[in-house]
C-alpha positions as CSV (number, residue, x, y, z in Angstrom):
1,X,-1.2,3.6,5.4
2,X,-2.0,5.5,8.5
3,X,-5.3,7.3,9.1
4,X,-7.7,8.0,11.9
5,X,-11.2,6.6,11.7
6,X,-12.2,6.3,15.3
7,X,-10.7,9.2,17.3
8,X,-12.5,12.5,17.3
9,X,-10.5,15.7,17.1
10,X,-9.9,17.2,20.6
11,X,-12.3,20.0,21.6
12,X,-11.0,23.5,20.8
13,X,-12.6,26.8,20.0
14,X,-12.9,27.3,16.2
15,X,-14.4,29.8,13.9
16,X,-13.9,28.2,10.5
17,X,-15.9,24.9,10.1
18,X,-13.2,23.7,7.6
19,X,-9.9,22.3,8.8
20,X,-6.8,20.7,7.5
21,X,-4.1,18.6,9.2
22,X,-0.8,17.6,7.7
23,X,1.9,14.9,8.4
24,X,5.0,13.6,6.6
25,X,6.6,10.2,6.1
26,X,10.1,9.5,4.8
27,X,9.6,6.1,3.1
28,X,6.9,3.4,2.6
29,X,6.5,0.0,1.1
30,X,3.4,-2.2,1.0
31,X,1.7,-5.1,-0.6
32,X,-1.4,-7.4,-0.3
33,X,-1.0,-10.9,1.1
34,X,-3.2,-13.5,-0.6
35,X,-4.4,-16.9,0.7
36,X,-2.9,-16.6,4.2
37,X,-5.0,-17.5,7.2
38,X,-3.6,-14.8,9.4
39,X,-2.8,-11.7,7.4
40,X,-4.1,-9.8,4.3
41,X,-1.6,-7.1,3.9
42,X,1.7,-5.6,5.2
43,X,3.2,-2.1,5.1
44,X,6.6,-0.8,6.2
45,X,7.0,2.9,7.2
46,X,10.2,4.7,7.9
47,X,10.2,8.0,9.8
48,X,13.0,10.6,9.9
49,X,11.8,13.9,11.3
50,X,11.7,16.0,14.4
51,X,8.1,15.2,15.3
52,X,8.2,11.3,15.1
53,X,11.9,10.7,15.5
54,X,13.8,8.2,13.4
55,X,12.8,4.5,13.1
56,X,10.6,1.9,11.5
57,X,7.0,0.8,11.8
58,X,5.2,-2.2,10.3
59,X,1.4,-2.7,9.8
60,X,-0.1,-6.1,9.6
61,X,-3.7,-6.3,8.3
62,X,-5.5,-9.3,9.8
63,X,-7.3,-11.6,7.4
64,X,-10.1,-12.6,9.7
65,X,-11.4,-9.3,11.2
66,X,-9.6,-6.6,9.3
67,X,-8.0,-5.1,12.3
68,X,-4.5,-3.6,12.0
69,X,-1.6,-4.7,14.2
70,X,1.2,-2.2,14.6
71,X,4.8,-3.0,15.4
72,X,7.2,-0.1,15.9
73,X,10.6,0.7,17.2
74,X,10.7,2.0,20.8
75,X,12.2,5.4,20.0
76,X,9.4,6.5,17.7
77,X,6.9,9.1,19.0
78,X,3.6,7.9,17.8
79,X,-0.1,8.3,18.7
80,X,-2.0,5.0,18.5
81,X,-5.2,6.9,17.7
82,X,-3.7,7.8,14.3
83,X,-3.4,4.1,13.2
84,X,-7.0,2.9,13.3
85,X,-7.6,2.1,9.7
86,X,-9.7,-0.7,8.2
87,X,-11.8,-2.2,11.1
88,X,-9.7,-0.6,13.9
89,X,-6.5,-1.1,15.8
90,X,-5.4,-4.5,17.0
91,X,-2.1,-5.1,18.6
92,X,0.2,-2.2,19.4
93,X,3.7,-3.5,20.1
94,X,7.2,-2.1,20.6
95,X,9.5,-4.2,18.4
96,X,13.2,-4.5,17.6
97,X,13.5,-5.3,13.9
98,X,16.4,-7.5,12.9
99,X,17.4,-7.0,10.2
100,X,16.0,-3.5,9.6
101,X,17.1,-2.4,6.2
102,X,15.1,-0.1,3.9
103,X,17.1,1.7,1.3
104,X,16.0,3.5,-1.8
105,X,18.5,3.8,-4.6
106,X,18.3,5.5,-8.1
107,X,17.9,2.0,-9.6
108,X,15.4,0.4,-7.1
109,X,14.6,-0.6,-3.6
110,X,16.5,-2.8,-1.2
111,X,14.6,-4.1,1.9
112,X,15.4,-6.8,4.4
113,X,13.2,-6.6,7.5
114,X,12.6,-9.3,10.1
115,X,10.5,-9.5,13.3
116,X,8.0,-11.6,15.3
117,X,4.3,-11.0,15.5
118,X,2.3,-11.0,18.8
119,X,1.9,-14.8,18.6
120,X,5.7,-15.3,18.2
121,X,5.5,-16.1,14.4
122,X,8.7,-15.0,12.6
123,X,8.0,-12.7,9.6
124,X,10.6,-11.8,7.0
125,X,10.4,-9.4,4.1
126,X,13.3,-9.5,1.5
127,X,12.9,-7.4,-1.6
128,X,15.6,-6.2,-4.0
129,X,14.8,-5.0,-7.5
130,X,18.0,-3.0,-8.2
131,X,18.9,-3.3,-11.8
132,X,21.7,-0.8,-12.4
133,X,19.4,1.4,-14.5
134,X,18.1,4.7,-13.1
135,X,14.3,4.5,-12.3
136,X,11.7,7.2,-13.2
137,X,9.4,7.5,-10.1
138,X,6.0,9.1,-10.5
139,X,3.7,11.2,-8.2
140,X,0.7,9.3,-7.1
141,X,-2.3,9.7,-4.8
142,X,-2.4,6.6,-2.6
143,X,-5.8,4.7,-2.6
144,X,-5.5,4.1,1.2
145,X,-8.9,5.8,1.9
146,X,-10.7,3.1,-0.1
147,X,-10.2,0.6,2.7
148,X,-11.7,2.8,5.5
149,X,-15.4,1.8,6.1
150,X,-16.2,4.4,8.8
151,X,-13.9,7.5,8.1
152,X,-13.7,10.5,10.4
153,X,-11.7,12.5,7.8
154,X,-10.8,12.5,4.1
155,X,-7.3,11.0,4.1
156,X,-5.1,12.1,1.1
157,X,-1.6,10.6,0.9
158,X,0.4,12.4,-1.8
159,X,3.5,10.3,-2.7
160,X,6.0,12.6,-4.5
161,X,8.2,9.7,-5.6
162,X,6.3,6.5,-6.2
163,X,7.3,3.2,-8.0
164,X,6.5,-0.4,-8.3
165,X,9.0,-3.3,-7.8
166,X,10.4,-4.4,-11.1
167,X,9.3,-7.9,-12.3
168,X,12.3,-10.2,-12.1
169,X,13.6,-8.6,-9.0
170,X,13.9,-10.7,-5.8
171,X,10.6,-10.7,-3.7
172,X,10.4,-13.1,-0.8
173,X,7.9,-12.8,2.0
174,X,7.5,-15.5,4.7
175,X,5.3,-15.9,7.7
176,X,6.1,-18.6,10.3
177,X,8.6,-20.1,7.9
178,X,6.2,-20.5,5.0
179,X,6.5,-18.3,1.9
180,X,3.3,-16.4,1.1
181,X,1.8,-15.1,-2.1
182,X,1.4,-11.4,-2.7
183,X,-1.2,-9.5,-4.8
184,X,-0.7,-9.3,-8.6
185,X,-1.2,-6.4,-11.0
186,X,-3.2,-7.2,-14.2
187,X,-1.3,-6.6,-17.4
188,X,2.1,-7.5,-16.1
189,X,3.2,-8.7,-19.6
190,X,3.1,-5.0,-20.6
191,X,4.2,-3.1,-17.5
192,X,6.6,-5.7,-16.1
193,X,5.9,-4.7,-12.5
194,X,5.0,-6.5,-9.3
195,X,2.2,-5.2,-7.0
196,X,4.7,-4.1,-4.4
197,X,4.5,-0.4,-4.0
198,X,7.1,1.9,-2.5
199,X,7.5,5.6,-2.2
200,X,9.5,8.4,-0.5
201,X,8.7,12.0,0.5
202,X,5.1,11.4,1.4
203,X,2.7,14.2,2.4
204,X,-0.4,13.1,4.4
205,X,-3.3,15.6,4.3
206,X,-6.4,15.1,6.5
207,X,-9.4,17.1,5.3
208,X,-12.0,18.2,7.9
209,X,-11.2,15.8,10.7
210,X,-14.4,15.0,12.6
211,X,-15.3,17.6,15.2
212,X,-17.7,17.8,18.2
213,X,-17.1,21.1,20.0
214,X,-17.5,24.8,20.4
215,X,-17.4,27.2,17.4
216,X,-17.6,31.0,17.2
217,X,-19.8,32.7,14.6
218,X,-18.7,30.5,11.6
219,X,-16.5,32.1,8.9
220,X,-16.6,29.7,5.9
221,X,-13.3,30.5,4.1
222,X,-10.2,29.0,2.6
223,X,-7.8,27.1,4.9
224,X,-4.2,26.1,4.4
225,X,-1.4,24.2,6.1
226,X,2.4,23.8,5.7
227,X,4.2,20.7,6.9
228,X,7.9,20.2,6.3
229,X,8.5,21.1,2.6
230,X,4.9,20.6,1.6
231,X,1.7,22.6,1.7
232,X,-2.0,22.2,1.1
233,X,-4.9,24.6,0.5
234,X,-8.6,24.0,0.6
235,X,-10.2,26.6,-1.6
236,X,-13.9,27.5,-1.4
237,X,-15.6,29.2,-4.3
238,X,-18.1,32.0,-3.4
239,X,-17.6,31.5,0.3
240,X,-18.7,35.1,1.0
241,X,-22.3,33.9,0.1
242,X,-22.4,32.2,3.5
243,X,-22.6,35.6,5.2
244,X,-25.9,36.2,3.4
245,X,-27.6,33.1,4.6
246,X,-29.9,35.0,6.8
247,X,-31.5,36.4,3.6
248,X,-30.8,33.6,1.2
249,X,-31.5,30.6,3.4
250,X,-29.5,28.2,1.1
251,X,-26.5,28.4,-1.2
252,X,-24.1,26.1,-2.9
253,X,-20.8,26.2,-4.9
254,X,-17.6,24.4,-5.5
255,X,-14.3,23.5,-3.6
256,X,-10.9,22.0,-4.4
257,X,-7.9,20.8,-2.5
258,X,-4.4,21.8,-3.9
259,X,-1.1,20.5,-2.7
260,X,2.4,22.0,-3.2
261,X,0.8,25.1,-4.9
262,X,0.3,23.1,-8.2
263,X,-1.5,19.8,-7.9
264,X,-5.3,19.7,-7.8
265,X,-5.9,16.4,-5.9
266,X,-9.7,16.4,-5.4
267,X,-12.7,18.7,-5.5
268,X,-16.4,18.8,-5.5
269,X,-19.5,20.7,-4.4
270,X,-20.4,22.3,-1.1
271,X,-23.8,23.6,0.1
272,X,-25.1,25.5,3.1
273,X,-28.6,25.8,4.5
274,X,-29.9,27.8,7.4
275,X,-33.0,26.7,9.2
276,X,-33.8,28.8,12.3
277,X,-30.7,28.8,14.5
278,X,-29.3,25.7,12.7
279,X,-26.7,25.9,10.0
280,X,-26.2,22.7,7.9
281,X,-23.0,22.3,5.7
282,X,-22.3,19.5,3.2
283,X,-19.3,18.7,1.0
284,X,-19.3,16.0,-1.6
285,X,-16.2,14.8,-3.4
286,X,-17.2,14.7,-7.0
287,X,-13.8,15.2,-8.7
288,X,-11.4,12.3,-8.2
289,X,-7.7,12.4,-8.8
290,X,-6.7,13.0,-12.4
291,X,-3.2,11.6,-13.0
292,X,-0.8,13.8,-15.1
293,X,2.6,13.3,-16.6
294,X,2.9,9.6,-15.5
295,X,5.3,7.1,-17.0
296,X,3.7,4.8,-19.5
297,X,3.4,1.8,-17.2
298,X,1.8,4.0,-14.5
299,X,-0.7,5.4,-16.9
300,X,-1.7,1.8,-17.7
301,X,-2.0,0.9,-14.0
302,X,-4.2,3.9,-13.1
303,X,-6.3,3.2,-16.2
304,X,-6.8,-0.5,-15.5
305,X,-7.3,-0.1,-11.8
306,X,-9.9,2.8,-11.7
307,X,-9.8,2.7,-7.9
308,X,-6.6,4.8,-7.9
309,X,-8.6,7.7,-9.5
310,X,-12.2,7.3,-8.2
311,X,-12.0,6.3,-4.5
312,X,-12.2,9.9,-3.2
313,X,-15.6,10.3,-4.8
314,X,-17.2,7.9,-2.3
315,X,-16.6,10.4,0.6
316,X,-19.2,12.9,1.9
317,X,-18.8,15.4,4.7
318,X,-21.7,16.8,6.8
319,X,-21.8,19.4,9.6
320,X,-24.5,20.7,11.9
321,X,-23.9,24.0,13.7
322,X,-26.2,25.3,16.4
323,X,-25.7,29.1,16.1
324,X,-27.3,30.0,19.4
325,X,-25.4,27.4,21.3
326,X,-22.2,27.9,19.4
327,X,-21.5,24.2,18.8
328,X,-20.6,22.1,15.8
329,X,-20.8,18.4,15.1
330,X,-19.3,17.1,11.9
331,X,-18.1,13.9,10.3
332,X,-17.6,11.8,7.1
333,X,-19.4,8.9,5.5
334,X,-18.7,6.5,2.6
335,X,-21.3,6.5,-0.1
336,X,-19.9,3.3,-1.7
337,X,-17.4,0.8,-0.4
338,X,-17.6,-1.7,-3.2
339,X,-14.5,-0.4,-4.9
340,X,-12.2,-1.9,-2.3
341,X,-13.7,-5.4,-2.8
342,X,-13.3,-5.1,-6.5
343,X,-9.7,-4.0,-6.1
344,X,-9.0,-7.1,-3.9
345,X,-10.6,-9.4,-6.5
346,X,-8.6,-7.7,-9.3
347,X,-5.3,-8.1,-7.6
348,X,-5.7,-11.7,-6.3
349,X,-3.3,-14.1,-8.0
350,X,-4.6,-17.4,-9.3
351,X,-4.9,-20.1,-6.6
352,X,-2.2,-22.8,-6.9
353,X,-3.4,-25.8,-8.8
354,X,-3.6,-29.0,-6.9
355,X,-1.8,-31.9,-8.4
356,X,-3.7,-35.1,-8.9
357,X,-2.2,-38.3,-7.9
358,X,-2.9,-41.6,-9.6
359,X,-4.6,-44.5,-7.9
């Protein structure tokens, strides 16, 4: 999933230290690749909006260095700075996909995508889990932010219609003519799903993108955005106390992030401290995502794989404001990155057994 972890927000005059940015995505499908020398994961994205245009994009996560190679159709309007997840951006290539089918139906997903990577290796993704029975997609917060080691924002990807490929459907992924193994989801005997995730109507919210630039006398207050049919609001409790810092010196309270006027995605604590002409602000994510009204199999998945719920709590924001100079420097850090490694271990399928030959 797309996020920025290298580029810093362009300089602009601001008054509120807090900021939100929003984006939308029409459709997405991704999975982990296991035991392949070249790649560790793949994601297909489809755009259909006025900002990006209409077309397809594919991420390939490299197995050796964690960089992300991006392949996209020429007509898409994209910013490479927005695709530096993991250990940074690798190849950035205009690509003609053939075939290029990604269809979502009431009874499942139908994908057939083919292209060549930068080394000329053919890659093919064929997935069809349509069953004739209407599916019941759920709303889910993507754990994409768990894979970012050096974030410059808190990336929240809210998937309004999320599902997993049904076990027994057709799933075939090949690289350079050889079929590859994909990640597995523990407990498949109960939930009957493959670890191939797909979603539509995605809302991407970036909380407090890193900033190094001018700021007026800071007004610490709620901030909101609206993108397409979605909206998000960052609410700050007792923000008026910031005006009294000259006398108080230090204060703290709570914050929360709400999407679509109803869903509390994450929250935590904030604190402010004034020392001379320097104002220090900190925000910790203490409240992870709490799933609600999920289908039974998704309740099982988000319970077994705790990373779905807890990854945001490893993010911390820090800002320093020089009041006399009128300048702010802010950024994010990860307090714990072990969860992503645990997730990779949990979703790794058993290695194929070698057959012994007699002598």
